[in-house]
py3Dmol code that shows the C-alpha trace and the ligand (Angstrom):
import py3Dmol

protein = """\
ATOM      1  CA  MET A   1      -0.130 -57.785 -46.958  1.00  0.00           C
ATOM      2  CA  ALA A   2      -3.643 -56.574 -47.210  1.00  0.00           C
ATOM      3  CA  VAL A   3      -4.401 -53.016 -45.943  1.00  0.00           C
ATOM      4  CA  LEU A   4      -6.558 -52.895 -42.955  1.00  0.00           C
ATOM      5  CA  TRP A   5      -8.982 -49.944 -44.026  1.00  0.00           C
ATOM      6  CA  ASN A   6      -9.983 -48.880 -40.513  1.00  0.00           C
ATOM      7  CA  ARG A   7     -11.257 -45.475 -39.320  1.00  0.00           C
ATOM      8  CA  HIS A   8      -7.978 -44.143 -38.899  1.00  0.00           C
ATOM      9  CA  ARG A   9      -7.193 -44.297 -42.759  1.00  0.00           C
ATOM     10  CA  PHE A  10     -10.180 -42.034 -43.169  1.00  0.00           C
ATOM     11  CA  SER A  11      -8.768 -39.262 -40.879  1.00  0.00           C
ATOM     12  CA  GLY A  12      -8.736 -36.720 -43.900  1.00  0.00           C
ATOM     13  CA  GLY A  13     -12.340 -35.787 -43.298  1.00  0.00           C
ATOM     14  CA  LEU A  14     -13.278 -35.804 -46.921  1.00  0.00           C
ATOM     15  CA  LEU A  15     -12.910 -38.500 -49.532  1.00  0.00           C
ATOM     16  CA  ILE A  16     -10.436 -36.600 -51.632  1.00  0.00           C
ATOM     17  CA  LEU A  17      -8.092 -36.168 -48.725  1.00  0.00           C
ATOM     18  CA  ASP A  18      -8.522 -39.645 -47.418  1.00  0.00           C
ATOM     19  CA  ALA A  19      -7.304 -40.644 -50.957  1.00  0.00           C
ATOM     20  CA  THR A  20      -4.184 -38.261 -50.800  1.00  0.00           C
ATOM     21  CA  ASN A  21      -3.406 -40.128 -47.455  1.00  0.00           C
ATOM     22  CA  THR A  22      -3.178 -43.368 -49.258  1.00  0.00           C
ATOM     23  CA  VAL A  23       0.756 -42.678 -49.569  1.00  0.00           C
ATOM     24  CA  VAL A  24       2.030 -43.257 -46.196  1.00  0.00           C
ATOM     25  CA  LEU A  25       4.984 -40.785 -44.999  1.00  0.00           C
ATOM     26  CA  ARG A  26       5.091 -38.712 -48.104  1.00  0.00           C
ATOM     27  CA  GLY A  27       8.314 -36.882 -48.388  1.00  0.00           C
ATOM     28  CA  ASP A  28      10.153 -39.609 -46.445  1.00  0.00           C
ATOM     29  CA  ALA A  29      11.846 -41.464 -49.437  1.00  0.00           C
ATOM     30  CA  ALA A  30      13.105 -44.270 -47.253  1.00  0.00           C
ATOM     31  CA  ARG A  31      10.002 -45.021 -45.366  1.00  0.00           C
ATOM     32  CA  SER A  32       7.175 -43.977 -47.705  1.00  0.00           C
ATOM     33  CA  PHE A  33       4.892 -46.358 -49.388  1.00  0.00           C
ATOM     34  CA  ASP A  34       1.721 -46.370 -51.554  1.00  0.00           C
ATOM     35  CA  ARG A  35      -1.323 -48.313 -50.329  1.00  0.00           C
ATOM     36  CA  PHE A  36      -2.694 -48.132 -53.819  1.00  0.00           C
ATOM     37  CA  GLY A  37       0.218 -49.917 -55.213  1.00  0.00           C
ATOM     38  CA  ASP A  38      -2.057 -52.882 -55.507  1.00  0.00           C
ATOM     39  CA  ALA A  39      -5.283 -52.117 -57.564  1.00  0.00           C
ATOM     40  CA  GLY A  40      -7.099 -54.540 -55.541  1.00  0.00           C
ATOM     41  CA  GLU A  41      -6.622 -52.067 -52.701  1.00  0.00           C
ATOM     42  CA  ILE A  42      -8.109 -49.233 -54.524  1.00  0.00           C
ATOM     43  CA  ALA A  43     -11.367 -51.451 -54.989  1.00  0.00           C
ATOM     44  CA  ARG A  44     -11.363 -52.053 -51.205  1.00  0.00           C
ATOM     45  CA  PHE A  45     -10.687 -48.472 -50.401  1.00  0.00           C
ATOM     46  CA  ALA A  46     -13.719 -47.614 -52.534  1.00  0.00           C
ATOM     47  CA  SER A  47     -16.029 -49.937 -50.707  1.00  0.00           C
ATOM     48  CA  VAL A  48     -14.953 -48.941 -47.233  1.00  0.00           C
ATOM     49  CA  ALA A  49     -15.068 -45.108 -48.182  1.00  0.00           C
ATOM     50  CA  SER A  50     -18.697 -45.701 -49.125  1.00  0.00           C
ATOM     51  CA  VAL A  51     -19.555 -46.358 -45.438  1.00  0.00           C
ATOM     52  CA  MET A  52     -16.851 -44.008 -43.871  1.00  0.00           C
ATOM     53  CA  ARG A  53     -17.872 -41.121 -46.119  1.00  0.00           C
ATOM     54  CA  SER A  54     -21.427 -41.886 -46.381  1.00  0.00           C
ATOM     55  CA  THR A  55     -22.424 -38.487 -45.115  1.00  0.00           C
ATOM     56  CA  GLU A  56     -20.341 -36.518 -47.710  1.00  0.00           C
ATOM     57  CA  LEU A  57     -21.497 -38.912 -50.420  1.00  0.00           C
ATOM     58  CA  GLY A  58     -25.036 -38.377 -49.638  1.00  0.00           C
ATOM     59  CA  GLY A  59     -25.441 -42.212 -48.977  1.00  0.00           C
ATOM     60  CA  ARG A  60     -24.096 -43.146 -52.516  1.00  0.00           C
ATOM     61  CA  ALA A  61     -21.823 -46.153 -52.566  1.00  0.00           C
ATOM     62  CA  LEU A  62     -18.553 -46.103 -54.670  1.00  0.00           C
ATOM     63  CA  SER A  63     -17.424 -48.757 -57.158  1.00  0.00           C
ATOM     64  CA  PHE A  64     -14.048 -49.219 -59.078  1.00  0.00           C
ATOM     65  CA  GLU A  65     -13.128 -51.465 -61.848  1.00  0.00           C
ATOM     66  CA  PRO A  66      -9.411 -51.950 -61.754  1.00  0.00           C
ATOM     67  CA  SER A  67      -8.686 -51.404 -65.476  1.00  0.00           C
ATOM     68  CA  GLY A  68      -5.376 -49.858 -66.284  1.00  0.00           C
ATOM     69  CA  GLY A  69      -7.142 -46.494 -67.359  1.00  0.00           C
ATOM     70  CA  ALA A  70      -9.156 -46.420 -64.216  1.00  0.00           C
ATOM     71  CA  VAL A  71      -5.927 -46.972 -61.942  1.00  0.00           C
ATOM     72  CA  ARG A  72      -4.077 -44.170 -63.895  1.00  0.00           C
ATOM     73  CA  GLN A  73      -7.036 -41.842 -63.331  1.00  0.00           C
ATOM     74  CA  VAL A  74      -7.247 -42.237 -59.534  1.00  0.00           C
ATOM     75  CA  MET A  75      -3.533 -42.024 -59.202  1.00  0.00           C
ATOM     76  CA  ASP A  76      -3.285 -38.816 -61.309  1.00  0.00           C
ATOM     77  CA  MET A  77      -6.147 -37.412 -59.542  1.00  0.00           C
ATOM     78  CA  ARG A  78      -4.856 -38.217 -56.223  1.00  0.00           C
ATOM     79  CA  GLU A  79      -1.321 -36.750 -56.805  1.00  0.00           C
ATOM     80  CA  ALA A  80      -2.586 -33.322 -58.437  1.00  0.00           C
ATOM     81  CA  ALA A  81      -4.915 -32.982 -55.302  1.00  0.00           C
ATOM     82  CA  ASP A  82      -2.023 -33.639 -52.877  1.00  0.00           C
ATOM     83  CA  ARG A  83       0.298 -31.074 -54.515  1.00  0.00           C
ATOM     84  CA  LEU A  84      -2.633 -28.469 -54.636  1.00  0.00           C
ATOM     85  CA  PHE A  85      -3.961 -28.897 -51.182  1.00  0.00           C
ATOM     86  CA  ARG A  86      -0.731 -29.588 -49.521  1.00  0.00           C
ATOM     87  CA  SER A  87       0.737 -26.237 -50.735  1.00  0.00           C
ATOM     88  CA  ALA A  88      -2.622 -24.561 -49.846  1.00  0.00           C
ATOM     89  CA  ALA A  89      -2.155 -25.925 -46.301  1.00  0.00           C
ATOM     90  CA  SER A  90       1.307 -24.472 -45.966  1.00  0.00           C
ATOM     91  CA  SER A  91       0.710 -21.163 -47.739  1.00  0.00           C
ATOM     92  CA  GLY A  92      -2.825 -20.265 -47.447  1.00  0.00           C
ATOM     93  CA  GLU A  93      -3.087 -19.829 -51.198  1.00  0.00           C
ATOM     94  CA  LEU A  94      -4.044 -21.874 -54.167  1.00  0.00           C
ATOM     95  CA  ARG A  95      -1.237 -22.017 -56.766  1.00  0.00           C
ATOM     96  CA  VAL A  96      -2.882 -21.470 -60.178  1.00  0.00           C
ATOM     97  CA  ALA A  97      -0.632 -24.175 -61.905  1.00  0.00           C
ATOM     98  CA  ASP A  98      -1.585 -26.740 -59.413  1.00  0.00           C
ATOM     99  CA  LEU A  99      -5.251 -25.586 -59.639  1.00  0.00           C
ATOM    100  CA  SER A 100      -5.110 -25.913 -63.434  1.00  0.00           C
ATOM    101  CA  ALA A 101      -3.747 -29.629 -63.058  1.00  0.00           C
ATOM    102  CA  VAL A 102      -6.628 -30.585 -60.492  1.00  0.00           C
ATOM    103  CA  LEU A 103      -9.343 -29.040 -62.853  1.00  0.00           C
ATOM    104  CA  ARG A 104      -7.827 -31.003 -65.828  1.00  0.00           C
ATOM    105  CA  ARG A 105      -7.944 -34.166 -63.783  1.00  0.00           C
ATOM    106  CA  CYS A 106     -11.459 -33.595 -62.513  1.00  0.00           C
ATOM    107  CA  GLY A 107     -12.543 -33.033 -66.224  1.00  0.00           C
ATOM    108  CA  ALA A 108     -10.854 -36.433 -67.115  1.00  0.00           C
ATOM    109  CA  CYS A 109     -12.463 -38.309 -64.143  1.00  0.00           C
ATOM    110  CA  LEU A 110     -15.860 -36.950 -64.884  1.00  0.00           C
ATOM    111  CA  ASP A 111     -15.633 -37.448 -68.629  1.00  0.00           C
ATOM    112  CA  GLY A 112     -18.358 -39.524 -70.153  1.00  0.00           C
ATOM    113  CA  ALA A 113     -20.593 -39.650 -66.973  1.00  0.00           C
ATOM    114  CA  ASP A 114     -24.261 -39.062 -68.081  1.00  0.00           C
ATOM    115  CA  GLU A 115     -25.624 -37.870 -64.824  1.00  0.00           C
ATOM    116  CA  ALA A 116     -26.220 -35.022 -62.394  1.00  0.00           C
ATOM    117  CA  VAL A 117     -24.847 -34.138 -59.090  1.00  0.00           C
ATOM    118  CA  GLY A 118     -25.564 -31.456 -56.431  1.00  0.00           C
ATOM    119  CA  GLY A 119     -29.190 -32.022 -56.026  1.00  0.00           C
ATOM    120  CA  GLN A 120     -31.015 -31.547 -52.872  1.00  0.00           C
ATOM    121  CA  GLY A 121     -29.777 -34.111 -50.429  1.00  0.00           C
ATOM    122  CA  ARG A 122     -27.911 -35.775 -53.368  1.00  0.00           C
ATOM    123  CA  PRO A 123     -24.412 -34.078 -53.576  1.00  0.00           C
ATOM    124  CA  PHE A 124     -22.891 -36.961 -55.449  1.00  0.00           C
ATOM    125  CA  GLY A 125     -25.921 -37.594 -57.515  1.00  0.00           C
ATOM    126  CA  ASN A 126     -28.402 -40.611 -57.271  1.00  0.00           C
ATOM    127  CA  PRO A 127     -27.656 -42.821 -54.301  1.00  0.00           C
ATOM    128  CA  ALA A 128     -29.674 -45.672 -55.828  1.00  0.00           C
ATOM    129  CA  ARG A 129     -26.674 -46.993 -57.940  1.00  0.00           C
ATOM    130  CA  PRO A 130     -22.978 -46.805 -57.161  1.00  0.00           C
ATOM    131  CA  MET A 131     -20.649 -44.178 -58.541  1.00  0.00           C
ATOM    132  CA  ARG A 132     -17.262 -44.554 -60.074  1.00  0.00           C
ATOM    133  CA  LEU A 133     -14.431 -43.890 -57.574  1.00  0.00           C
ATOM    134  CA  GLU A 134     -12.649 -41.538 -60.084  1.00  0.00           C
ATOM    135  CA  ALA A 135     -15.782 -39.433 -60.559  1.00  0.00           C
ATOM    136  CA  ALA A 136     -16.451 -39.389 -56.954  1.00  0.00           C
ATOM    137  CA  LEU A 137     -12.962 -38.097 -56.212  1.00  0.00           C
ATOM    138  CA  ALA A 138     -13.413 -35.240 -58.655  1.00  0.00           C
ATOM    139  CA  VAL A 139     -16.699 -34.203 -57.144  1.00  0.00           C
ATOM    140  CA  SER A 140     -15.003 -34.224 -53.644  1.00  0.00           C
ATOM    141  CA  ALA A 141     -12.161 -32.096 -54.850  1.00  0.00           C
ATOM    142  CA  LEU A 142     -14.480 -29.565 -56.619  1.00  0.00           C
ATOM    143  CA  GLY A 143     -16.608 -29.329 -53.586  1.00  0.00           C
ATOM    144  CA  LEU A 144     -13.545 -28.582 -51.423  1.00  0.00           C
ATOM    145  CA  LEU A 145     -12.553 -25.879 -53.845  1.00  0.00           C
ATOM    146  CA  ALA A 146     -16.128 -24.487 -54.149  1.00  0.00           C
ATOM    147  CA  GLY A 147     -16.318 -23.197 -50.539  1.00  0.00           C
ATOM    148  CA  ASP A 148     -13.889 -21.956 -48.111  1.00  0.00           C
ATOM    149  CA  VAL A 149     -13.244 -25.395 -46.547  1.00  0.00           C
ATOM    150  CA  TRP A 150      -9.816 -25.752 -48.171  1.00  0.00           C
ATOM    151  CA  ARG A 151      -8.559 -23.006 -45.839  1.00  0.00           C
ATOM    152  CA  LYS A 152      -8.973 -25.592 -43.105  1.00  0.00           C
ATOM    153  CA  ILE A 153      -6.826 -28.150 -44.491  1.00  0.00           C
ATOM    154  CA  ARG A 154      -3.762 -28.902 -42.163  1.00  0.00           C
ATOM    155  CA  ILE A 155      -0.736 -31.257 -42.579  1.00  0.00           C
ATOM    156  CA  CYS A 156      -0.372 -33.648 -39.665  1.00  0.00           C
ATOM    157  CA  ALA A 157       2.426 -32.886 -37.581  1.00  0.00           C
ATOM    158  CA  ASN A 158       3.284 -36.389 -36.993  1.00  0.00           C
ATOM    159  CA  CYS A 159       2.639 -38.300 -40.286  1.00  0.00           C
ATOM    160  CA  ASN A 160       2.277 -35.616 -42.981  1.00  0.00           C
ATOM    161  CA  TRP A 161      -1.294 -36.545 -43.974  1.00  0.00           C
ATOM    162  CA  LEU A 162      -3.829 -34.001 -45.011  1.00  0.00           C
ATOM    163  CA  PHE A 163      -6.838 -33.283 -42.894  1.00  0.00           C
ATOM    164  CA  VAL A 164      -9.877 -30.794 -42.401  1.00  0.00           C
ATOM    165  CA  ASP A 165      -9.479 -28.983 -39.148  1.00  0.00           C
ATOM    166  CA  ARG A 166     -12.872 -28.542 -38.013  1.00  0.00           C
ATOM    167  CA  SER A 167     -12.025 -27.849 -34.444  1.00  0.00           C
ATOM    168  CA  ARG A 168     -13.491 -24.365 -33.072  1.00  0.00           C
ATOM    169  CA  ASN A 169     -10.162 -22.740 -32.795  1.00  0.00           C
ATOM    170  CA  GLY A 170      -8.564 -24.099 -35.837  1.00  0.00           C
ATOM    171  CA  SER A 171      -5.595 -25.395 -33.875  1.00  0.00           C
ATOM    172  CA  ARG A 172      -5.752 -29.282 -34.346  1.00  0.00           C
ATOM    173  CA  LEU A 173      -2.237 -30.515 -34.977  1.00  0.00           C
ATOM    174  CA  TRP A 174      -2.905 -34.292 -35.667  1.00  0.00           C
ATOM    175  CA  CYS A 175      -4.835 -36.122 -38.192  1.00  0.00           C
ATOM    176  CA  ASP A 176      -5.988 -38.502 -35.432  1.00  0.00           C
ATOM    177  CA  MET A 177      -5.415 -37.534 -31.802  1.00  0.00           C
ATOM    178  CA  ALA A 178      -5.606 -41.249 -30.878  1.00  0.00           C
ATOM    179  CA  VAL A 179      -2.896 -42.404 -33.313  1.00  0.00           C
ATOM    180  CA  CYS A 180      -0.680 -39.475 -34.256  1.00  0.00           C
ATOM    181  CA  GLY A 181      -1.051 -37.453 -31.073  1.00  0.00           C
ATOM    182  CA  ASN A 182      -0.370 -40.204 -28.763  1.00  0.00           C
ATOM    183  CA  ARG A 183       2.708 -41.375 -30.802  1.00  0.00           C
ATOM    184  CA  ARG A 184       4.037 -37.832 -30.625  1.00  0.00           C
ATOM    185  CA  LYS A 185       3.638 -37.856 -26.866  1.00  0.00           C
ATOM    186  CA  ALA A 186       4.958 -41.202 -26.254  1.00  0.00           C
ATOM    187  CA  ARG A 187       8.143 -40.219 -28.263  1.00  0.00           C
ATOM    188  CA  ARG A 188       8.469 -37.036 -26.291  1.00  0.00           C
ATOM    189  CA  HIS A 189       8.056 -39.030 -22.956  1.00  0.00           C
ATOM    190  CA  TYR A 190      10.725 -41.507 -24.165  1.00  0.00           C
ATOM    191  CA  ALA A 191      13.168 -38.589 -25.003  1.00  0.00           C
ATOM    192  CA  ARG A 192      12.720 -37.305 -21.594  1.00  0.00           C
ATOM    193  CA  LYS A 193      13.388 -40.507 -19.807  1.00  0.00           C
ATOM    194  CA  VAL A 194      16.442 -41.187 -21.974  1.00  0.00           C
ATOM    195  CA  ALA A 195      17.808 -37.550 -21.129  1.00  0.00           C
ATOM    196  CA  GLU A 196      16.995 -38.022 -17.440  1.00  0.00           C
ATOM    197  CA  ARG A 197      18.953 -41.369 -17.437  1.00  0.00           C
ATOM    198  CA  GLU A 198      21.900 -39.865 -19.115  1.00  0.00           C
ATOM    199  CA  LEU A 199      21.975 -37.046 -16.396  1.00  0.00           C
ATOM    200  CA  GLU A 200      21.823 -39.640 -13.777  1.00  0.00           C
ATOM    201  CA  ASP A 201      24.701 -41.654 -15.391  1.00  0.00           C
ATOM    202  CA  GLY A 202      26.655 -38.700 -16.108  1.00  0.00           C
TER     203      GLY A 202
END
"""
ligand_1 = """\
1
ZN
Zn -1.174 -38.024 -38.680
"""
view = py3Dmol.view(width=600, height=400)
view.addModel(protein, "pdb")
view.setStyle({"model": 0}, {"cartoon": {"style": "trace"}})
view.addModel(ligand_1, "xyz")
view.setStyle({"model": 1}, {"stick": {}})
view.zoomTo()
view.show()
């Protein structure tokens, strides 16, 4: 079934984290699945991310040519980033072995690109033409590492996604209050009702 690439799927707050969140329920072997399992979905992710992440991308659109090599690069980049940023979110430190893997992946994704990034108002380079998704994932990951923003990465208490917590007191629990926050509340409410009923019946 085609994925509905709605706003919720872009709760990570940055392109590289949105990419890590394309694996649903990570760590839950029975229920986990990969939205990038179909390469066509990677291309659709790239085109919707162009809009959802327009500010980060400096208005540059993303493109994706689903060749075997490109699919592998996206997957390798995504998995290396997830390992590094997930452990950073729980420990507050960057594991050097994971950092090294991410940097290698970034190098591979950027290899052969004859262009410049980081210009004034052009963080991802010239917005006049699209950028390959692989290269954009690398620039997003490097941007996250360049400053202190990686310290604000959190793991959603409901769905395990990674997101940047930009709240003032840094206490956000959910990737998306409207989805995960409410689901959690509904589950607590249901559990309380069941407990009450058991008390009444007992
Ligand atoms: Zn969540």
